[in-house]
Residue, then its C-alpha position, 0 to 999 in steps of 0.5 A: m826756330e829760325y826766322e827768315l824775312g822772305s818776300g812775303r814779309l819784306i815788301p809789307t815791312v818796307i812799305a810800313v817803314l815808308a808809311l811811318a816815314g810819311v807820318i813823321v814827315g807829315w807831322r813835322s810839316l804840320a808843325r812847321a807848315g812845310r810844303t815839300g814835307s807835306l807832298f812827301a807825306l801825301a806821296a808816301g801815304l798814297v803808295s803805302a796805302v795802295v801797295g799795302g792794300l794790294h798785298a793784303a788782298n792777295s795774301a793767302g792765309g791769316l795772321g801769323t802765317g808768314n805772308g805779311l798780312a799784319g805788315a800790310v794792314i799796318a802799312v795801310a793804316l799808317g799810309l792813311l794817317s800819312i795822307a791825312l797829315g800831309g793833306l792838313a799840312l799842305a792846306r796849312a802851307l797854301r793858306 
């Protein structure tokens, strides 16, 4: 059995990695009250949630079909977490 990373899986995987980076940067900004990191976390989370949601809505088939649905769902979840962490960090940095 061969494994290929086609376009159906590539886009959600890249977006999920971007969302994970946003979560990490947002977490670090929350600990250090950094404004730049919190803005990055907000932007990365917003892009991940939107693109992941659009990909999940347009993917045909279910989980395990190779359409990237699992990656899109993970991207949306991590994107929302990144938005929350970035918002908290930005609120703390502006105080």
